[in-house]
N, C-alpha and C positions, 0 to 999 in steps of 0.2 A: 504493500500499499504506500509505503514511504517513497519508494522508486517510482512508482506510477504517479504519485502527486508531484514529486519534484521534476519529473520529465515532461509532464502534460500542463505546461503554463496556461496555454491558450483556451482550455476547455472550462475554466472556472470563472463565474460571474456572480458576484463581484469578485475581484482579484484577491481581496483579503480574505475570502472564504478558503482559498488554497493555503494560505498561511495558517489559518485557524486549524484545518485539518492536519497539516504537517505537524503543528504543535501537539495537537492531541495523539497522533500517532507515535511521535517520539515518547511521549509521556507514557503511553499505554505499554509500548514495547519496553520502556525503562522498568516499569513495573513488573513485567514478565521476566526480564533479566534478574531483577532482585529476587523474586520468588524462586528462581531456578539456580540462585547463588552465582550468577555471572555478574559480579559487582562492577568490574571495571567497564563493561558494556553498558551497564546501567548508568554509570557516571557519565559516560560518553553522550549517551542519549539524553539525560537530564541537563547536561551542559549545552547540548544542541537545542533543546526545548527552551533553555533560559535565553540562548542568543536570539532565537526567533521571537519569543514573547517579549523580550526587552526592546526590540526593534518597533514592535507595533502596539504593545500594551504595557501596562505596569505589572511588575512581577508581584505575586501575593506571597503572604507568609508561608503558606502550604508549599510553594514552589521551592522557597529556600529550605523548608523542612526535609523535604523528599531528598534533595541534593546533599544536605548536611547528613541525613541518616545513611545514605550510600557511602559517603566519605568515612563515616564512623564505622561502618561495616568493613571498610577497606583499610582499617586503622590509620587512616589519614587525618588524624585529630585536630591538627592544626587548622586544616582546610574546613573540617567539620564545624569548628568553632566559629570560623568566619561566616559560614553559611547560617549557622543557628542565630548568630548575632544579628544578621541582616533580616532574618525573619522576625526576631524579638523586636526590632525597630518599628516593625509594622504591626504586630500583634503580640501582646504579652501572654504567650501560650506556656503553661506550666510543663507540657511535654517537651516543648523546645528547651526550656530552661533546665529541666532535669537532665536532658540528653546533653546539654552544653556543659553542665556540672560534671558529668560522667567523663566527657572528654577532657576537661580540665584535670580531673583525677588522673587519668592515664598518662598525661604529660607532666604530672607533678607540679601542677600550679594549684596548690592546695587552698590558698586563700580566695581565689577565684571560685574554686569548687565549694567551699563552705559558704561563700556569699550566696551562689545560685541556690544550693540546696536549703539554705535558710529560707530564701524567698519561697521556694516551692513549698517548704513545711508550713509557712504562714498561710498557704492557700488551702482550699478544701480539695483533699486528695484522697484517693482510695487506701485502704490499709496496706495493700501490697506496695504501692508507691511510697508511702511513709516509711514502711520498713526498709526499702532499698535507699531512700534518702538518709535515713538515720544511720544505717550501716556504712555508707561511703562517707558521710560527714564525720562519723566517729573515727573512721581511719584517717581522715584528713586532719582532724584535731590532734590525733596521735602523732602523726608525721610531723605537725608544727609544734610539738611538745605543750599542747594545751590539753593537758590530762584531765582537769576537772571537768571541762566541757565534753570530753570523750567519755568519761565517767557517767555524765548525765545521759547522753545519748544511749549508751549501753544499757544503762539501767532501764531506760524507757523500752528498749528492744527486748529485754528480759521480761518485762511486764506484758508484752504482746503475746498472743497465742501462737507460739512457734514450735518447731520440733526440738525434741531433746538434743540432738546432735548440734544444732545450731545455738541452743542455749549454752551448751558446754563451750562453744567457740566464744560467744559473747562474754561469758563468765571468765574465760581465759584472758581475752583481750582487757577486760576490766581489770583484772588482777595484774596484768602488765602496767596498766596505767597506775594503780595504787602502789605497785613496786617502784615505779619511777618517782613516786611522791614519798618514798620511804614510810609507807603506811603499812600497819600490821594486818589491814584488811586484805592486802595481796595473797596472805597465806589462806585465808578463808576462801577466797574466790578460786585459787588454784586447786584447793581440796574439792571444792564442789565442782569444779570443770572436770576433775578426774573421776 
């Protein structure tokens, strides 16, 4: 469909209908590439879609989100952050912010990660999303030696209804934070984790 639409310029009336179809076709094919784990092909099609759309229309927040997501699947976290940020300028979406926070975590920009996850946690989100935000924010606090904040997040995680194996991990991490603060509570948490 893309090849036919690109080669048959004269059959479309009005001419912008052809551009609209091309944009849609690239977007649909990119989605298919993502679903079949052909990430680089998806990135190429999403970039082509961006090129076309930006010439004729304004890009929407979702356009940036899809490209950012593809970059993050490809572990191109810096490029993903740029695209998530572009989308967030248009729409303050919690999914975009949480995904950008995760990208910051993977490139060890912990302060930015903490800031984004804190904003997401201030929003109304699902229990699963809250769980992920608290987990990665607590690890970011630990990486920046903010052990009291990490303990607070880990304690909240322990209060959530989670599996025993995960509880042991959180208990161990909290014990590590207490140990860094020279607290005797570290022994209690380590014993409980075991």
